[in-house]
C-alpha positions in Angstrom: -9.0 -25.5 -10.1 -7.5 -23.0 -7.7 -9.5 -22.2 -4.6 -9.7 -19.3 -2.0 -7.6 -19.8 1.1 -9.4 -21.7 3.9 -8.9 -19.1 6.6 -11.4 -20.8 9.0 -8.5 -23.0 10.2 -7.6 -19.9 12.3 -10.4 -18.7 14.4 -8.6 -15.6 15.6 -5.2 -14.1 16.1 -5.3 -15.6 19.5 -4.7 -19.0 17.8 -1.6 -17.5 16.1 -0.2 -16.7 19.5 -0.8 -20.2 20.7 -3.6 -19.1 23.0 -1.2 -17.0 25.0 -3.5 -14.2 26.2 -0.7 -12.0 27.5 1.3 -12.0 24.3 -1.9 -11.5 22.2 -3.0 -8.6 24.4 0.4 -6.9 24.2 0.4 -7.2 20.4 -3.2 -6.0 20.0 -2.5 -3.0 22.3 0.7 -2.2 20.4 -1.1 -2.1 17.1 -4.1 -0.1 18.3 -2.1 2.4 20.3 -0.4 3.8 17.2 -3.6 4.0 15.2 -4.5 7.7 14.6 -7.5 9.2 16.3 -10.7 9.1 14.4 -10.6 5.4 13.5 -13.3 3.0 14.8 -10.8 0.7 16.6 -13.1 -2.2 17.0 -14.1 -2.3 13.3 -10.5 -1.6 12.2 -9.2 -4.5 14.3 -11.7 -6.9 12.8 -10.5 -5.9 9.3 -6.9 -6.2 10.4 -7.5 -9.6 12.0 -9.3 -10.9 8.9 -6.4 -9.9 6.6 -3.8 -11.4 8.9 -5.7 -14.7 9.1 -5.7 -14.9 5.3 -1.9 -14.6 5.1 -1.3 -17.1 7.9 -3.3 -19.6 5.9 -1.5 -18.7 2.7 1.2 -21.1 1.3 2.7 -18.1 -0.4 4.3 -17.1 2.9 6.7 -19.8 4.0 6.4 -21.3 7.5 9.7 -19.8 8.7 8.4 -16.3 7.8 5.0 -16.5 9.4 5.9 -14.3 12.3 6.9 -11.6 9.9 3.3 -11.2 8.8 2.6 -9.5 12.2 5.5 -7.1 11.7 4.5 -6.2 8.1 0.9 -5.6 8.9 1.8 -3.3 11.7 2.6 -0.7 8.9 -1.2 -0.3 8.3 -1.7 0.8 11.9 1.4 3.0 12.0 0.4 4.9 8.8 -3.3 4.9 9.8 -4.4 3.0 6.7 -7.3 0.6 6.3 -5.9 -3.0 6.1 -8.6 -4.2 3.7 -7.0 -4.2 0.2 -10.4 -3.5 -1.3 -10.1 0.1 0.1 -6.9 0.6 -2.0 -4.9 2.2 0.9 -2.4 -0.5 1.5 -1.7 -3.9 -0.2 0.1 -6.9 1.3 2.1 -8.7 -1.3 4.0 -12.0 -1.0 7.6 -12.1 -2.4 10.0 -15.0 -2.2 8.1 -16.6 0.7 7.9 -13.3 2.7 5.0 -10.9 3.1 5.7 -7.3 2.0 3.5 -4.2 1.6 2.9 -1.4 -0.8 1.0 1.8 -0.1 -1.8 2.4 -2.6 -2.8 5.6 -4.3 -5.6 6.3 -1.8 -3.1 5.5 1.0 -0.8 8.2 -0.3 -3.6 10.7 -0.4 -4.4 9.8 3.2 -0.7 10.3 4.3 -0.6 13.7 2.5 -3.6 14.9 4.4 -2.1 13.7 7.7 1.0 15.7 6.8 -1.1 18.9 6.6 -2.2 19.1 2.9 -5.7 20.6 2.5 -6.1 19.5 -1.1 -4.4 16.6 -2.9 -4.7 16.0 -6.7 -2.8 13.4 -8.7 -3.7 12.0 -12.1 -2.5 10.8 -15.5 -2.4 13.2 -18.4 -3.0 11.9 -21.9 -1.7 13.1 -25.3 -4.9 14.9 -26.4 -5.7 16.5 -23.1 -5.3 20.3 -22.8 -2.6 21.3 -20.3 -0.2 24.0 -19.4 2.7 24.0 -17.1 5.3 26.6 -16.3 7.9 27.4 -13.6 8.8 31.1 -13.1 10.6 33.0 -10.4 7.1 33.3 -8.7 6.6 29.6 -8.5 4.8 26.9 -10.4 1.5 27.0 -12.5 -0.3 24.0 -13.9 -3.7 23.6 -15.5 -5.3 20.5 -17.0 -8.5 20.2 -18.9 -9.2 16.6 -20.2 -12.1 16.3 -22.7 -14.3 13.9 -20.9 -16.6 13.6 -23.9 -13.8 11.5 -25.5 -13.1 7.9 -24.8 -9.8 7.0 -23.1 -8.5 5.7 -26.5 -9.4 9.0 -28.2 -7.7 11.0 -25.5 -4.5 9.2 -26.5 -1.6 7.5 -24.6 -0.5 8.7 -21.1 2.4 11.1 -21.4 3.0 12.1 -17.8 1.6 12.1 -14.3 1.2 15.1 -12.0 0.8 15.5 -8.3 -0.5 18.7 -6.7 -0.3 19.5 -3.0 -2.0 22.5 -1.4 -1.1 23.5 2.1 -3.0 25.3 4.8 -1.1 28.5 4.2 -2.4 28.5 0.6 0.9 27.5 -1.1 0.8 24.9 -3.8 3.4 22.5 -5.0 3.4 20.6 -8.3 5.4 17.6 -9.4 5.5 16.3 -13.0 6.8 12.8 -13.7 7.3 11.5 -17.3 5.4 8.4 -18.1 8.4 6.4 -19.4 10.0 6.9 -16.0 6.9 5.5 -14.3 6.7 2.5 -16.6 10.4 1.7 -15.9 9.7 1.6 -12.2 6.7 -0.7 -12.8 8.8 -3.1 -14.8 11.5 -3.1 -12.1 8.9 -3.9 -9.4 7.3 -6.7 -11.5 10.6 -8.3 -12.1 11.0 -8.9 -8.4 7.4 -9.0 -7.2 5.2 -10.5 -10.0 2.2 -10.5 -7.6 2.4 -6.8 -7.1 -0.6 -4.6 -7.7 1.3 -3.4 -10.8 0.3 -6.7 -12.4 -3.4 -6.1 -12.0 -5.0 -3.8 -14.7 -7.5 -2.6 -12.2 -4.8 -1.3 -9.8 -2.0 -0.3 -12.2 -3.3 3.2 -12.9 -3.4 3.9 -9.2 0.1 2.5 -8.7 1.3 4.9 -11.5 -0.3 7.9 -9.8 1.0 6.7 -6.4 4.5 6.5 -7.8 4.4 10.2 -8.9 3.0 11.3 -5.6 5.6 9.4 -3.6 8.4 11.1 -5.7 6.7 14.4 -4.9 6.9 13.7 -1.2 10.7 13.4 -1.5 10.8 17.1 -2.5 8.5 18.4 0.2 8.7 18.9 3.9 6.8 15.9 5.4 6.5 13.8 8.4 9.1 11.3 9.5 6.7 8.4 8.8 6.2 9.6 5.2 10.0 9.9 4.7 10.6 6.5 6.1 7.8 4.9 4.0 9.0 6.5 0.8 12.6 5.3 1.4 11.5 1.8 2.3 9.3 1.4 -0.8 12.0 2.6 -3.1 14.6 0.2 -1.5 12.2 -2.7 -2.1 11.7 -1.6 -5.8 15.5 -1.7 -6.3 15.6 -5.2 -4.7 17.8 -3.9 -1.8 15.5 -4.7 1.1 12.6 -7.0 1.7 12.8 -7.2 5.4 10.2 -5.4 7.5 11.1 -4.7 11.1 9.8 -2.1 13.6 11.2 -1.8 17.1 7.8 -0.9 18.5 6.3 -4.2 17.5 9.3 -6.6 17.1 10.1 -6.3 20.9 6.6 -7.7 21.6 7.0 -10.5 19.1 10.5 -11.5 20.1 9.3 -14.2 22.5 6.3 -15.4 20.5 6.4 -18.9 19.0 4.0 -19.1 16.0 2.4 -22.5 15.9 2.2 -24.4 12.6 -1.0 -23.4 10.7 -2.7 -25.9 8.4 -2.6 -24.5 4.8 -4.7 -25.2 1.8 -3.0 -27.2 -1.0 -3.9 -24.6 -3.6 -4.7 -20.9 -3.6 -5.6 -18.3 -6.1 -2.8 -15.8 -6.1 -4.9 -12.8 -7.2 -7.6 -13.6 -4.7 -5.0 -13.9 -1.9 -3.4 -10.5 -2.7 -6.3 -8.4 -3.6 -9.5 -10.1 -2.6 -12.1 -12.1 -4.5 -13.9 -9.1 -6.0 -10.7 -8.0 -7.8 -10.4 -11.4 -9.5 -13.7 -10.9 -11.3 -13.2 -7.2 -11.9 -16.3 -6.3 -10.0 
């Protein structure tokens, strides 16, 4: 029977750096220095270290790609997202022996707010929901009134997703994305990364909403980080790029030799990617 990764073989990230305090300190400082204000850095680092330890102990990341874990996880700090997958802001996903990441729906909302949005709404509209959408010379107008007295089945199949962004000047931007387009993207992702959050029924609706919001970002003025993130994720979906590099952190890691970490013989893949509570659906 599959078992959870035995991460206690690594006591801290200091072990990953072979006990080199100078290299570890530079890496830790490099990560925490880019973390946006307002985060409890001590608590955030504990979550970050716990997630990193898990992936260093995972046989789903090959030995020659272990150093890449430290580069990939740097994205959580750069975008100001909680590294714990249970929070739904960012997921770390193994693919072909390498660790990659995908921003979650809640992570997208967080990025939108960082970019100056005062209100962010994104959801899936079903066949029997009441909605109206029009575009005129004065702009967009969208209203949506789901009948919450109905079950999800009674509300019908999903027909599209929408994303609404309201800015501090009062302006509102709406993006509509047909559901068949979203499902095509999900199929493309799963064909290359079968352990993606798209494969988990608990996370799939959030990934669908996230996909709509990400496409919305491409039509809106946004921060450089959001533009880079959106382009990076879409290149991964197309299978064009699975390498994660960042000059800010790769320079620190260039001289680091990652020692060999003892790995468990067997690991539950869902537990590794999303945490034990997601495996049971709790």
